C-alpha positions in Angstrom: -2.7 -18.9 -1.0 0.5 -19.0 0.9 1.5 -16.0 2.8 5.2 -15.5 2.2 7.2 -13.6 5.2 7.6 -10.7 2.7 3.9 -10.2 2.2 2.9 -10.6 5.9 5.5 -7.7 6.5 4.4 -5.4 3.7 1.0 -5.6 5.5 2.3 -5.0 8.6 3.9 -2.1 7.4 0.7 -1.0 5.5 -1.5 -1.5 8.3 1.1 0.6 10.8 1.2 3.6 8.0 -2.4 3.5 8.7 -2.2 3.7 12.3 0.4 6.4 12.0 -2.0 8.9 10.4 -5.4 8.1 12.4 -4.7 6.6 15.8 -6.5 8.2 18.6 -5.2 9.0 21.9 -6.2 7.5 25.6 -5.7 9.2 28.7 -4.8 5.5 30.2 -1.6 7.4 31.5 -2.5 6.3 35.1 -1.5 4.1 37.4 -0.1 0.7 36.8 -3.3 -1.2 35.7 -4.3 -4.5 37.0 -3.9 -6.9 33.8 -6.3 -9.3 33.3 -5.4 -13.4 32.3 -4.3 -12.8 28.6 -7.9 -13.4 26.4 -8.1 -16.1 23.5 -10.5 -16.6 20.9 -11.1 -16.0 17.0 -10.5 -12.6 15.6 -14.4 -11.9 16.0 -14.0 -13.2 19.5 -11.3 -10.4 21.0 -13.1 -7.7 18.6 -16.1 -8.3 20.3 -14.2 -8.5 23.8 -12.8 -4.5 23.3 -16.3 -3.6 21.6 -15.1 -2.9 17.8 -16.5 -4.5 14.4 -13.4 -5.6 12.1 -12.8 -4.4 9.3 -11.2 -7.3 7.6 -7.9 -6.7 5.6 -6.8 -10.6 5.4 -8.3 -13.6 5.6 -6.1 -16.1 4.8 -5.3 -19.7 6.4 -2.3 -18.4 8.2 -3.3 -14.8 9.4 -6.5 -12.9 10.0 -6.2 -9.2 10.2 -8.7 -6.5 10.7 -8.6 -2.7 11.2 -10.5 -2.0 14.2 -12.0 1.4 16.3 -13.1 1.9 19.2 -13.6 4.5 21.9 -9.7 4.0 23.0 -8.9 4.5 19.4 -7.7 2.7 16.3 -5.8 -0.2 16.0 -5.1 -3.3 14.0 -6.1 -6.8 15.4 -4.6 -10.0 14.1 -5.0 -13.6 14.9 -2.4 -16.7 13.5 -2.6 -20.3 12.7 0.6 -20.8 14.7 2.4 -19.5 17.4 5.9 -19.5 15.0 3.9 -17.5 12.2 2.9 -14.8 14.9 6.3 -14.6 16.3 7.8 -13.9 12.4 4.8 -11.8 11.9 5.8 -9.7 15.1 9.6 -9.8 14.4 9.4 -8.3 11.0 6.4 -5.7 11.7 8.4 -4.3 14.9 10.6 -2.7 12.3 8.2 -0.7 11.7 7.7 0.3 14.9 4.6 0.7 17.2 3.3 -1.0 20.3 2.1 -4.3 20.1 0.0 -6.2 22.5 0.5 -10.0 22.3 -1.1 -13.0 23.5 -1.3 -16.3 22.3 -2.0 -16.4 18.4 -2.7 -12.8 18.6 -1.7 -9.2 18.6 -3.2 -5.7 18.9 -1.0 -2.9 17.1 -1.6 1.0 18.0 -0.2 3.8 19.8 0.6 3.2 23.4 -2.4 4.3 24.5 -4.4 2.2 22.7 -2.6 -0.7 23.7 -2.2 -0.1 27.0 -6.7 0.5 27.0 -6.9 -2.9 24.9 -4.8 -4.8 27.6 -6.8 -3.8 30.7 -9.5 -6.1 28.6 -7.5 -8.6 26.9 -4.7 -9.0 29.1 -1.0 -10.2 27.3 2.1 -8.6 27.1 3.5 -5.2 25.5 6.1 -5.3 23.3 7.7 -2.3 21.6 9.0 -1.8 17.9 11.9 -0.5 16.7 12.0 3.9 16.7 13.7 4.7 13.6 12.8 8.6 14.0 15.6 9.1 17.0 17.7 8.2 14.3 16.9 11.1 11.9 19.5 14.2 12.0 
């Protein structure tokens, strides 16, 4: 089955809605942490690294996506077949806000505390989605 950008963006939106209502908090607001080398591997490998059992939501040739929960909170973990597919997914998903921990062909999405905690294990770069709440009157 071929996944379109619209379907992937819709999946990202659903994942972010789940996280918005259920995201945990983390006490990672301390001093700048040392960031390890960016992790690589399958969705299951990455989930094991951060001690979560992935609840697979999408299992396609181009993307695998799961909801995870560990002591730091709840987050979405996704792996991609291509760098381009990953970048398109992130660009579309960022319209829904949130925090994105980005590695090579993978992304973790959650609240700021969770993403920063994951970064201490997985490495990667943090990207921030568009905050539409500031535009409401």
